C-alpha positions in Angstrom: -19.9 11.3 1.6 -22.5 8.9 2.8 -20.5 6.8 5.2 -17.0 6.4 6.6 -16.7 3.2 8.5 -14.3 3.1 11.4 -11.2 1.2 10.5 -9.7 -1.1 13.0 -6.4 -2.9 13.0 -6.7 -6.7 12.8 -4.3 -9.1 14.3 -2.4 -6.3 16.2 -0.5 -7.7 19.1 0.8 -4.7 21.0 -0.2 -6.3 24.3 1.0 -9.7 23.1 4.3 -8.2 22.2 4.7 -7.5 25.9 6.1 -4.0 25.9 4.8 -0.5 26.5 5.4 2.8 24.8 7.9 3.8 27.5 10.9 2.0 26.1 14.1 4.0 26.1 16.6 2.6 23.5 20.3 2.9 23.8 21.7 6.0 22.0 23.5 3.8 19.6 20.4 2.0 18.4 18.9 3.2 15.1 16.0 1.9 13.1 15.8 2.5 9.4 12.8 2.9 7.0 13.3 2.5 3.3 10.2 3.6 1.3 9.6 3.0 -2.4 8.8 6.7 -2.9 7.9 9.9 -1.1 6.1 11.3 -4.1 2.9 9.5 -3.1 0.9 10.8 -0.1 0.2 7.2 1.0 3.9 6.6 1.7 4.4 10.0 3.3 1.7 9.0 5.8 3.4 5.7 6.4 6.7 7.5 7.1 5.0 9.9 9.5 3.4 7.1 11.4 6.7 5.3 11.7 8.5 8.5 12.8 5.9 9.2 15.5 6.1 5.7 16.9 9.9 5.7 16.9 9.9 9.0 18.8 7.4 7.6 21.3 9.6 4.5 21.9 12.8 6.5 22.1 14.5 5.3 18.9 16.1 7.3 16.1 14.6 6.5 12.7 16.6 7.0 9.5 14.3 7.4 6.5 15.5 6.9 2.9 13.5 6.9 -0.4 14.3 4.6 -3.2 12.4 6.7 -5.8 10.8 3.6 -7.2 14.3 2.4 -8.4 15.4 -1.0 -7.3 19.1 0.0 -7.9 18.7 2.9 -5.5 16.9 0.7 -3.1 19.9 -1.7 -3.1 22.3 1.2 -2.5 20.1 2.4 0.4 20.3 -0.9 2.1 24.1 -1.2 1.6 24.4 2.2 3.1 22.3 1.2 6.1 24.3 -2.0 6.6 27.5 0.1 6.6 26.0 2.4 9.3 25.0 -0.7 11.3 21.4 0.1 12.0 19.6 -2.2 14.4 16.7 -3.0 12.2 15.4 -2.2 8.7 11.8 -1.6 7.7 11.3 -1.7 3.9 8.5 -0.9 1.6 9.9 -2.5 -1.6 10.0 -0.8 -4.9 9.7 -4.3 -6.5 8.8 -7.4 -4.6 11.2 -9.6 -6.6 14.2 -7.3 -7.0 14.2 -6.3 -3.3 15.4 -9.8 -2.5 19.0 -8.9 -3.2 18.9 -6.0 -0.9 17.3 -8.0 1.9 19.9 -10.7 1.6 22.6 -8.1 2.2 20.9 -7.2 5.5 20.4 -10.9 6.3 24.2 -11.5 5.9 24.8 -8.6 8.3 22.3 -10.1 10.8 20.1 -7.1 10.7 16.4 -8.0 11.1 14.2 -6.9 8.2 10.5 -6.1 8.2 8.4 -5.4 5.1 5.6 -2.8 5.0 2.6 -2.7 2.6 4.5 -4.6 -0.1 6.0 -8.0 0.5 9.3 -9.6 -0.7 9.5 -12.8 -2.7 13.1 -13.5 -1.6 15.2 -13.0 1.4 14.5 -13.6 5.1 11.9 -11.2 6.5 10.9 -11.4 10.2 7.4 -10.0 9.7 5.2 -8.4 7.1 2.8 -5.6 8.1 0.2 -4.8 5.5 -3.4 -4.6 4.5 -5.0 -7.7 3.0 -4.8 -6.5 -0.5 -6.5 -9.5 -2.0 -9.5 -8.9 0.2 -9.4 -5.2 -0.7 -9.4 -5.8 -4.4 -12.5 -8.1 -4.1 -14.2 -5.5 -1.9 -13.8 -2.9 -4.7 -15.3 -5.3 -7.2 -18.1 -6.2 -4.9 -18.9 -2.6 -4.4 -19.2 -2.1 -8.1 -21.5 -5.1 -8.3 -23.7 -3.5 -5.6 -24.0 -0.3 -7.6 -24.2 -1.6 -11.2 -25.3 -5.2 -10.9 -24.1 -8.3 -12.6 -22.4 -8.1 -16.0 -21.2 -4.5 -15.8 -18.5 -3.4 -18.2 -15.2 -2.5 -16.4 -11.7 -1.2 -16.9 -8.9 -1.8 -14.4 -5.9 0.4 -13.9 -3.0 -1.7 -12.5 -0.1 -0.6 -10.3 3.6 -1.1 -10.7 4.2 -4.6 -12.2 6.2 -6.7 -9.8 4.9 -5.2 -6.6 2.9 -7.5 -4.3 0.3 -4.8 -3.8 -0.5 -4.7 -7.5 -0.5 -8.5 -7.8 -2.8 -9.0 -4.8 -5.2 -6.2 -5.5 -5.5 -7.5 -9.1 -6.1 -11.0 -7.8 -8.8 -10.0 -5.5 -10.5 -7.8 -8.1 -10.5 -10.7 -10.6 -12.2 -12.8 -8.0 -15.0 -10.2 -8.0 -15.0 -10.0 -11.8 -15.6 -13.8 -12.0 -18.1 -13.9 -9.2 -20.2 -11.1 -10.6 -20.0 -11.9 -14.3 -18.4 -8.6 -15.2 -17.1 -7.9 -18.7 -13.5 -6.7 -18.3 -13.0 -4.5 -21.3 -9.3 -3.7 -20.5 -6.7 -3.9 -17.8 -3.5 -1.9 -18.1 -0.7 -0.6 -15.8 -0.5 3.0 -14.9 2.2 2.4 -12.3 0.3 3.9 -9.2 0.9 7.3 -10.8 -1.7 10.1 -11.3 -0.4 11.5 -14.6 -0.1 8.0 -16.0 -3.6 7.2 -14.8 -4.8 10.2 -16.8 -3.0 9.3 -19.9 -3.9 5.6 -19.8 -7.5 6.4 -19.1 -7.8 8.8 -22.0 -6.6 6.1 -24.4 -8.9 3.4 -22.8 -11.9 5.6 -23.0 -11.4 6.1 -26.7 -11.1 2.4 -27.2 -14.0 1.5 -24.8 -16.6 4.2 -24.9 -19.2 2.0 -23.2 -17.3 1.4 -20.0 -19.4 1.7 -16.9 -16.9 1.5 -14.1 -13.2 1.8 -13.4 -11.2 0.1 -10.6 -7.9 1.9 -10.0 -5.5 0.0 -7.8 -4.6 3.2 -5.9 -6.2 6.6 -5.4 -3.5 8.4 -7.4 -4.5 6.5 -10.6 -8.2 6.9 -9.7 -7.7 10.7 -9.5 -5.9 10.7 -12.8 -8.7 8.6 -14.4 -11.2 11.0 -12.9 -9.7 13.9 -14.9 -9.9 11.9 -18.1 -13.5 10.9 -17.5 -14.6 14.4 -16.6 -12.8 15.8 -19.7 -14.7 13.3 -21.8 -18.0 14.2 -20.1 -18.8 10.6 -19.3 -20.6 9.1 -16.4 -18.4 6.3 -15.1 -18.2 4.9 -11.6 -14.7 5.1 -10.2 -13.4 3.1 -7.3 -9.9 3.7 -5.9 -7.7 2.1 -3.2 -5.8 3.5 -0.2 -8.2 6.1 1.3 -5.8 9.0 0.9 -7.1 12.5 1.8 -7.6 13.5 -1.8 -9.3 10.2 -2.6 -11.7 10.6 0.3 -12.3 14.3 -0.7 -13.2 13.1 -4.3 -15.7 10.6 -2.8 -17.1 13.4 -0.6 -17.6 15.6 -3.6 -19.4 12.7 -5.5 -16.7 12.5 -8.1 -15.5 9.1 -7.1 -17.8 6.3 -6.0 -15.6 4.8 -3.3 -12.1 4.1 -2.2 -10.9 1.0 -0.2 -9.4 2.7 2.9 -6.1 1.7 4.3 -4.2 3.1 7.3 -0.7 3.9 6.1 0.3 5.7 9.2 -0.8 2.7 11.3 1.2 0.4 9.0 4.3 2.5 9.6 3.6 2.7 13.4 3.1 -1.1 13.6 6.3 -1.7 11.7 8.3 0.2 14.2 6.5 -1.4 17.2 7.2 -4.9 15.7 10.9 -4.1 15.0 11.3 -2.8 18.6 9.6 -5.9 20.0 12.0 -8.2 18.1 15.0 -6.1 19.3 13.7 -6.6 22.9 13.6 -10.4 22.4 9.9 -10.7 21.9 8.1 -13.1 19.5 5.9 -11.5 16.8 3.6 -12.9 14.1 5.0 -13.4 10.6 2.1 -11.4 9.2 0.4 -8.5 11.0 -2.7 -7.5 9.0 -4.4 -4.1 9.1 -8.1 -4.1 8.2 -9.7 -2.4 5.3 -13.1 -0.7 4.8 -14.9 0.6 1.7 -15.3 4.4 2.1 -18.2 5.7 0.1 
């Protein structure tokens, strides 16, 4: 790997929140984290960051996975409301569907915080996430730097309905327009490695002259990589998330770059923000975490 830029959290207000890591919560107070899935290393890192921070601050953290199923997500929230947790951190399976779950927590007066993916409905105290629009544009601009104006591209999209997929796609399309790219195809592969492989195989057959692929997460990028290697083609691949495997593929020269996030920090900041609110502190409605292109 040529360079890994240091990644710094932007807009973090630990000091402004006015509390230290020495908080000891009452035994009865529990925080909850509901993640979209634990079958993705990105969200495993987010969970681990949240667990570490909760331990530091003296809070118990209940972690539930929704397995990318909005119905299970709703059931998870109903269960947590019944258990009377003090605050809920949620990484939505679907940014629209999660509104019903959030409203259940709202009616129970349990503060809700979204991580990585936002919610289009319901009352959320704060959203902790990377600037996905900026990240999508960064990916496109990196391709322009390597291939120049007018390059022929394919985009692999994430799960339809998630704010991450919408925002990364929006930012990437800004780069497409700014750099005069020819977008040969854009198709969902649901943030999944196996689907990334299958979709990429089909798209390579239909678009043999593709020069670059932007995958909206590293899992899809790694699936696309397998398809491209099997087809013995030379295609620039740019992923998103900066997972260990994604960075390893960049190191090996198999992927061109990945837009690096800090999932553990997102989880950690989520817990810090929730604790700050429980302690009566004011927090920003949006707490961004910076991104860097790792290449």
